[in-house]
N, C-alpha and C positions, 0 to 999 in steps of 0.2 A: 543430437544434431540432425537436422534435415536440410533439404534444399528449398524448403517452402518459402523462406524469406529472401532468398537470393534476388537482388535487384528490385525488390519491392520498395515503393516509397511509403515511409511510415512517419506519422506525426506523433510525437511524444510530448504531452503537456506535463509540467512538473518535472522536467528532465534533470534538474540539478538536485532533486530530492533523493531520499533513500532508495525507493523502488525505481524511480525514473533513471537514476544513474546506472543501477545494475541492469535495468531494461535496455538502455542504450548499449551497454557493453555486450549483452547477449545478442542483440540484433546485429551489431557490427560484426560479431564473430560469425554470424550466419549470412552475412553479405547484404544486409538491407541498406537502403539509402535513407538516412534518418534526418528529419527536420525536427529540431528540438525547440520548444517554447521555453524561454528562460526569462523570468521577471527580474530576479536579483542575482548579482554575482556573489556566489558563496565559495570562497577560495579553498575551503577544506572539503568541499563535496567531492565525491569520487569523479564526477564528470570533469572537474577542473584538475584536481591534483594528479589524476592518472593520465591526463593528456587526451582523454576521449573527446573533449570539445573540439579538438583540431580535426577530428574525423567526421563530424556531423555539421549540418547546416544549422547555425544558431539564429533564431528569430527572437529579438528583444521585444518584450511586451507582456501583456497579461490577458486573461480570459474576458475582461470587460470590454475589450476592443473588438467589436463584431466585424468591422471592416477588415481588420488585420486577419482574423480567423478565416473569413471568406477568401481573402487574397491568398493566404498560405495554402489552403486546400486546393484552390484552383491553379495557382501558379506552379506548385510543385506536384500537381496531379497525384495527390495523396490517395493511397488505396486503403491504408489501415491507420486507425487512430487508437492510441493508448492514452486514455484520459486519466492521468494520475495527479494532476495539480489540484490542490485543496489546502485549506487551512486545517491542519491535522492535529493540533494540540488541544486536548480537552480543556486544560486550564485557561488558555487564551480564549477559547470559545465561550467559556463561562463568564470571563471578565468582559469580553467584547463580542457579544453575539451578533451584532449588526454586520461587522466586517466578515465574520464567518459565514453568515447567510448570504451576503453579497458574493463572496468568493465562490462558495461551494454550490449554491443554487443557481444564481444568475450566470455564473461562468459555464455551468453545465448546459443550461438551455440555449445559451448563445452558441456554444460549440455544436450542439446537436442541430440547431437550426441551420447553421452554416453547412454542416455535413449533409443535411437533407437537400440542400440546394446545389450540391456538387456531385454529379453522377459518377465520378471516379471512385468515391468512397465505397468500399465493399465490406468492411468489417470494422467494428468499433467495440472497444473494451472500456467499461466504466468502473472505476474503483468506488465501491460502496464499503461496507464494514460490517462486522458481526455486531456492532453496537446498535444497529437498526432494530434488533429484536427487543431492546429494552430488557425488562425483567420478566421472565417466563417461568411458569411452574414446571414445564416439560424440559427435560435435559436428555441428551444434548439438543441444541437448537437445530431444527430442520428448516428447509426453505419453505415449507408449507405453513409455518407459524406466521401470525400477523406481525406487522411492524409496530412495535409498541414503545418506541423511543420517547423520552420525555425531556432529557437534558439537551442544551443547545447543540453541542457537537453531534450527538446521536441523532437528533431531529434533522440536522442539516444533511447527514448521510442518508437518512431514510427518505428525505425529499429528493435527493439526487437519484436514489434507487428508483423511486416512483416516476420521476421525470424521464429517466432512461427507458423504463418499461412502457411508458406512455408513447414515446416516440417510436419505439419498436413496434408496438401493436397498432398504432394509429397510422403511421407513415411507412410501415414496413422497413424501417431502418435495420440493417443487419448488425445487431449489437447484443452483447451479453454483459452481465453484471457480476462482479466478484465481491463476495462478502468474506473477507479474510479475517482470520484471527490476528492477534497482535504481532505485527511484523517486526523483526529485529535483524540486525546485521551490521557489519562495518559500514561507516558512512552516515549513520544516524547521529546528527549533531544536536539533537534536542536532549540536553543533559538532564532535563526534568523527568524524562522517561526512565522507567525502572532499569532496563538493561544497560543502555549507554551510561547512565549516571552511576550505576553500581560498578561497571567495568572501570570507568575513569577513577572512581574512588579507590578501588582495590589496587589498581596499578600505581597509585600514589601512596599506597600504604595507609589510607584513611578508612575509617569505618563507613560503610555504605548506609544510606538513609532510606528507610521504607516509610512513606507518608501514611499508609494505611496501617491496619493492625497486623498485616502480613498474611492474613488468612484468605484474602480475596483470591479466587481460583480462576485461572485463565488458561487458554491455549495459546501457544506462541509458535509462529511460523517463521522459519528462516527465510531471509530475503531471496536466496537463490531458488527455493521451492516456490515462493510467491511469483517470481518472474516466470518460472516454468508453467505455473498455473495459468497465468495470463496468455502465454504463447500457445499452450495446449488448447485453451478454449478458443482463442482467436483463429487458430488453424482449422477449427471445426465449425466456423460460423456459416459455412455454405449449407449446413444441415438445418432444415426447417425446425426440427425438434430442439435445436440449441438456441436458435434466434429468439431473443426476447426473454431468455431465462436468466435466473440468478443462481449462482453456485457458491456454496460454502467451501472455504479452503482453510485447513488447519493442520497441525501436526498429528492430532488424534490422541494426544496425551496431556490433558490439563494438569497444571500444577499450581500450588499456591505461590504468592509473591515471595514468601520467606524461603520456600524450597528453591525457587529460581535464584535468589540472591546467594543462598548457601552453595548452590551448584557452581556459581561464578567464583565465589571465594575459594572453593575447593580446587578449582582449576588455575588459580592465580599463584603468585609467588608469596602471598600473605595469607596462608590458611588459618592463621591465628585470629584473624579479624572477626568481630561480632557485629552484626547489623544493629543500627540504632532505629528502633521502631517508634514512630511518632504518634501513630493512631489518630491522624487528623483528617483523613479523607472521608467525606460523607456522601459523595455523589456517584459512587461506583457500585454496580451490582456485585453482590457477594460471590456468587458462583455463576460462571458463564463460559460455555464452550460449545462448539458446533459439531454437528454430524457432517462428515465428508462423504457419506455413502452415495449421494447423487453424483458428485464429481467422479467418484470411482466407477460408478456404473455407466454413466452416460459418456464420460470423457476419457476414461481409462487413466485418470491422473491419480498418483499417490505421492506423498512427500518422500524425499530421499534422505533427508537429514533428521536425525533425532536431536534432542536438546544438547547432548554432550558434544556431538560433532559440530553442530551449528555454532555453539558457544565457543568452542576451541578456535574456529576460524575467526569468529567475531573478536575475541580477545586478542588474537594475533594481529588483526587489522589495527585495532586501537593502540596496541603496544607500539607498532611501527609508526602510526600517525602521530601519536603524542610524544614520541622521542625525537621527532624532526625539529 
């Protein structure tokens, strides 16, 4: 906890999403004045079910409305932006790439153009993803690797990444980009994702389903660590060596999908369950995880949660939420 965010005006896009909700909570705890962009009302999101929405200024709309974005930044004298809104589901991106490109790409350049025209904006954080690297021979993935994404969701995040860096280096916008590993935590309502889907299944006493062969290896980042990564980076955006940079954030311990599911089962009340492995997924890189040494060296950031601790909090959240 610092006093850095006390009384600062902060604009959060995607505020009702997983990271956005936890971001609003962290910023409120540190005294920020939050303006939250919300497109849809999601009753089970943390923003609503915890009552956080009553403590922030809610703006109804989406990132396609340039006039709205410019008005919000000017009217509320926004100093910091956390751009977290995006179409984040890989399956939806594959089925409906047009809406994904519209949301992720166009929404980003409209927001950055509005920020460029508003002098109060002093720091901008843009959510990219570790998927931007595509498939690489070198492991772990470092920020110096080329962006080699080929699938729709991955490509959309790579474009967002490049648009952000273009605005930073062309127009001197004070921004940085996060390339986070798979973020998990209470409040993720996309049940097709591995962790929330598995947690819900085991809490119901049902066999969890793994769509892949279970051997795809990923790094998983607990949402509270992700929020601190954003805050830590944003607080250092006065530094020229941080501006325009992309940073990897992860737990630093990649595990297979099967290991993750088995860890969740072991922490549940149904340790006898066996996962159902479908072996159907064909569009995921087999092994992917990032190096976090740049964030450690330049920002002094390190994750505080290991998988066991993060999952324990996550399971407890869903247990409470699903019993209501």
